[in-house]
Wavefront OBJ file of the C-alpha trace (Angstrom):
o trace
v 195.087 54.009 144.788
v 195.973 56.388 147.604
v 195.392 54.927 151.039
v 194.980 51.380 149.740
v 195.907 48.771 152.317
v 197.607 45.702 150.932
v 197.097 42.413 152.682
v 200.253 40.786 153.975
v 200.963 37.445 152.296
v 199.988 34.546 154.535
v 202.750 32.347 155.872
v 201.973 28.713 155.036
v 201.043 26.636 158.062
v 203.740 24.003 158.664
v 202.640 20.410 158.355
v 204.226 19.703 161.753
v 205.299 22.118 164.495
v 207.184 20.962 167.586
v 207.915 23.338 170.448
v 209.978 22.549 173.558
v 209.048 18.868 173.436
v 210.133 16.714 176.356
v 209.546 12.973 176.591
v 210.531 10.762 179.519
v 210.317 7.077 180.376
v 209.899 7.100 184.122
v 212.630 9.311 185.559
v 214.791 9.081 182.452
v 214.232 11.966 180.040
v 214.764 10.986 176.392
v 214.020 14.266 174.593
v 215.173 17.496 176.219
v 212.969 20.289 174.898
v 213.358 19.901 171.121
v 211.804 22.348 168.645
v 211.510 22.244 164.842
v 209.076 22.534 161.942
v 208.326 20.326 158.954
v 207.067 22.227 155.932
v 204.141 20.944 153.917
v 205.276 18.795 151.003
v 208.881 18.331 152.120
v 210.807 15.241 153.179
v 212.399 15.780 156.569
v 214.982 13.192 157.626
v 215.706 12.743 161.335
v 219.271 11.482 161.761
v 220.908 10.182 164.881
v 222.800 7.297 166.378
v 221.325 4.446 168.394
v 219.731 5.751 171.582
v 219.718 9.355 170.387
v 215.935 9.689 170.766
v 215.012 9.842 167.091
v 212.557 6.904 167.150
v 210.974 8.230 170.344
v 210.502 11.547 168.558
v 208.752 9.851 165.631
v 206.505 7.800 167.922
v 205.533 10.954 169.800
v 204.629 12.691 166.529
v 202.394 9.719 165.741
v 200.657 9.948 169.110
v 202.113 6.645 170.327
v 204.084 8.278 173.159
v 202.842 10.976 175.516
v 205.134 13.972 175.996
v 206.043 15.173 179.467
v 205.653 18.742 178.271
v 205.811 20.839 175.138
v 203.602 21.276 172.121
v 202.998 19.381 168.878
v 200.782 20.806 166.146
v 199.803 18.762 163.103
v 198.362 20.901 160.309
v 197.850 23.635 162.880
v 195.967 21.459 165.385
v 197.363 21.174 168.910
v 197.497 17.476 169.818
v 196.925 18.318 173.495
v 193.424 19.626 172.778
v 192.189 17.007 170.296
v 188.946 15.225 171.089
v 188.576 11.490 170.323
v 186.869 12.502 167.082
v 189.758 14.839 166.304
v 192.272 12.048 166.862
v 190.271 9.772 164.579
v 190.296 12.379 161.812
v 194.025 13.017 162.285
v 194.866 9.323 162.026
v 193.051 9.146 158.700
v 195.395 11.877 157.435
v 198.611 10.262 158.691
v 200.280 6.996 157.739
v 203.123 5.304 159.599
v 205.501 2.523 158.608
v 207.479 0.930 161.436
v 211.054 -0.361 161.245
v 209.987 -4.017 161.229
v 207.082 -3.374 158.882
v 204.728 -4.539 161.674
v 202.629 -6.587 159.266
v 200.228 -9.052 160.874
v 201.628 -12.503 160.113
v 198.256 -14.237 160.243
v 196.800 -11.911 157.600
v 197.541 -11.789 153.892
v 199.260 -8.779 152.365
v 195.925 -7.639 150.975
v 194.242 -7.953 154.360
v 197.049 -5.956 155.992
v 196.650 -3.118 153.498
v 192.855 -3.220 153.807
v 192.898 -2.920 157.603
v 193.022 0.925 157.835
v 190.221 1.182 155.285
v 188.078 -1.239 157.246
v 188.739 0.577 160.521
v 188.318 4.172 159.357
v 185.837 4.078 156.464
v 182.447 2.660 155.556
v 183.493 1.515 152.084
v 182.045 -1.727 150.773
v 184.261 -4.784 150.347
v 184.539 -4.540 146.566
v 185.704 -0.902 146.739
v 188.278 -1.787 149.407
v 189.553 -4.645 147.228
v 190.060 -2.229 144.330
v 191.900 0.274 146.543
v 194.132 -2.462 147.972
v 195.166 -3.545 144.472
v 195.882 0.075 143.526
v 198.069 0.638 146.597
v 200.009 -2.577 146.023
v 200.545 -1.632 142.391
v 201.918 1.749 143.480
v 204.630 0.014 145.524
v 205.425 -2.656 142.925
v 203.557 -5.540 144.579
v 200.787 -6.115 142.088
v 199.514 -9.695 142.351
v 200.755 -10.286 145.914
v 197.407 -9.718 147.629
v 197.068 -13.351 148.746
v 200.641 -13.826 149.969
v 201.435 -13.911 153.675
v 204.241 -11.730 155.113
v 206.377 -14.804 155.787
v 206.387 -15.491 152.040
v 207.882 -12.087 151.212
v 211.488 -10.913 151.126
v 212.624 -8.129 153.462
v 212.291 -5.480 150.776
v 208.831 -6.681 149.794
v 207.693 -6.507 153.420
v 208.875 -2.899 153.565
v 206.914 -2.126 150.402
v 203.802 -3.818 151.768
v 204.113 -1.719 154.920
v 204.337 1.421 152.760
v 201.194 0.343 150.887
v 199.349 -0.035 154.192
v 200.590 3.381 155.351
v 199.294 4.837 152.060
v 195.898 3.134 152.259
v 194.009 6.221 153.454
v 195.756 8.611 151.016
v 197.390 10.471 153.922
v 198.791 13.991 153.847
v 201.677 13.008 156.135
v 203.764 9.823 156.123
v 206.049 8.781 158.981
v 208.768 6.176 158.425
v 210.981 4.518 161.024
v 214.199 3.158 159.451
v 212.617 2.222 156.076
v 215.844 0.735 154.675
v 217.201 -0.864 157.859
v 218.318 -4.477 157.451
v 218.148 -4.400 153.664
v 221.003 -4.950 151.243
v 222.144 -1.797 149.392
v 220.294 -2.599 146.168
v 216.952 -3.313 147.878
v 217.434 -0.291 150.163
v 217.972 1.916 147.102
v 214.686 0.610 145.706
v 212.854 1.654 148.874
v 214.454 5.109 148.652
v 213.314 5.464 145.038
v 209.810 4.436 146.090
v 209.674 7.227 148.681
v 210.855 9.757 146.106
v 208.189 8.635 143.626
v 205.412 8.734 146.236
v 206.354 12.264 147.253
v 206.484 13.446 143.649
v 203.209 11.779 142.679
v 201.122 12.669 145.732
v 202.843 15.791 147.172
v 202.972 14.160 150.599
v 204.831 15.474 153.629
v 207.271 12.750 154.700
v 209.234 12.350 157.928
v 211.891 9.632 157.919
v 213.950 8.408 160.869
v 217.199 6.775 159.786
v 220.889 6.419 160.508
v 221.625 5.360 156.907
v 223.561 8.309 155.490
v 223.347 7.294 151.822
v 219.570 7.029 152.068
v 219.233 10.260 154.030
v 221.195 12.377 151.546
v 219.232 10.922 148.633
v 215.694 11.531 149.889
v 215.937 14.560 152.219
v 214.886 18.115 151.505
v 216.066 19.001 154.996
v 217.635 17.104 157.878
v 217.662 17.160 161.663
v 220.510 15.635 163.652
v 219.427 14.394 167.085
v 222.152 13.726 169.635
v 221.447 12.490 173.158
v 217.925 13.883 173.108
v 218.827 17.284 171.686
v 218.655 18.715 168.179
v 222.192 19.799 167.326
v 221.691 20.787 163.678
v 218.958 21.466 161.093
v 219.602 22.116 157.419
v 219.567 20.953 153.843
v 221.831 18.071 152.810
v 224.245 20.596 151.308
v 224.302 22.630 154.520
v 224.855 19.509 156.601
v 227.772 18.373 154.457
v 229.382 21.814 154.799
v 228.810 22.033 158.559
v 231.805 22.466 160.867
v 229.754 21.698 163.989
v 231.781 19.030 165.845
v 228.926 16.583 166.471
v 227.736 16.872 162.871
v 231.219 16.187 161.586
v 231.654 13.261 163.974
v 228.397 11.683 162.802
v 228.909 12.272 159.082
v 232.593 11.303 159.149
v 231.872 8.222 161.294
v 234.383 9.116 163.990
v 234.038 6.862 167.069
v 233.470 8.229 170.544
v 236.709 8.773 172.554
v 235.973 5.826 174.856
v 235.549 3.543 171.831
v 238.858 4.769 170.380
v 240.580 3.941 173.677
v 239.103 0.443 173.610
v 240.399 -0.043 170.055
v 243.878 1.052 171.155
v 243.774 -1.412 174.059
v 242.608 -4.247 171.812
v 245.490 -3.608 169.441
v 247.950 -3.813 172.302
v 246.376 -7.076 173.469
v 246.669 -8.556 169.980
v 250.331 -7.660 169.618
v 250.173 -4.258 167.905
v 252.981 -1.893 168.775
v 251.546 1.317 167.317
v 248.212 2.528 168.750
v 245.397 3.107 166.270
v 245.094 6.694 167.495
v 247.795 8.944 168.930
l 1 2 3 4 5 6 7 8 9 10 11 12 13 14 15 16 17 18 19 20 21 22 23 24 25 26 27 28 29 30 31 32 33 34 35 36 37 38 39 40 41 42 43 44 45 46 47 48 49 50 51 52 53 54 55 56 57 58 59 60 61 62 63 64 65 66 67 68 69 70 71 72 73 74 75 76 77 78 79 80 81 82 83 84 85 86 87 88 89 90 91 92 93 94 95 96 97 98 99 100 101 102 103 104 105 106 107 108 109 110 111 112 113 114 115 116 117 118 119 120 121 122 123 124 125 126 127 128 129 130 131 132 133 134 135 136 137 138 139 140 141 142 143 144 145 146 147 148 149 150 151 152 153 154 155 156 157 158 159 160 161 162 163 164 165 166 167 168 169 170 171 172 173 174 175 176 177 178 179 180 181 182 183 184 185 186 187 188 189 190 191 192 193 194 195 196 197 198 199 200 201 202 203 204 205 206 207 208 209 210 211 212 213 214 215 216 217 218 219 220 221 222 223 224 225 226 227 228 229 230 231 232 233 234 235 236 237 238 239 240 241 242 243 244 245 246 247 248 249 250 251 252 253 254 255 256 257 258 259 260 261 262 263 264 265 266 267 268 269 270 271 272 273 274 275 276 277 278
């Protein structure tokens, strides 16, 4: 029809938006104005070496650290303007699993998983018990409700922590080093679990890790954090093809120059006649 005005297609709201985020501990700034987006339904992996700022970034996304400046929006809501009620609602839509699992040792696995439901809902005890069993079954821990964390292997603790993070059926899951400290076979099982959860529930997942094998298996896109700055963002394929020096150094596991010099010196001390690096 002549003169008909067509509506422009709406751009989907990112699950997470970060703009010029700065975080400091005292006078030491950890994150130096980082910006990125996480799309709804994708798995974003945050890579970086020890001390790069990646865990601080995750904790700030979860509201556990206060930024010095900058903006974080979760599902379009600016965290700076959230009321206490808004924070409560947001926390029911987000789950987080810490590197250590952070299970309460004095509580059974079932009690750990039930805790978010008891804190954030008014469900009766029998309904919570049913939901706990369902969550544990989803992570392969059916029948372990009455075990204590000390009775579980490292991989089982990680799975229990995932079940607790999933208790409220969140839209966003945050994971800090989910496969750290696990042997390769158990770590692969945790990776497969994350892939299955994303496929089954269409969850947005953010994972902090330095484990390259895990990262390239689970990521839709990746961020490389280096000394508090984001130096690269891209798909696994784009990252592998990158010629950016810091990306190549991280992916190729090339030591820092000062470490290479120390290795040369150690070889001389131990009787080597040819330096490790020319």
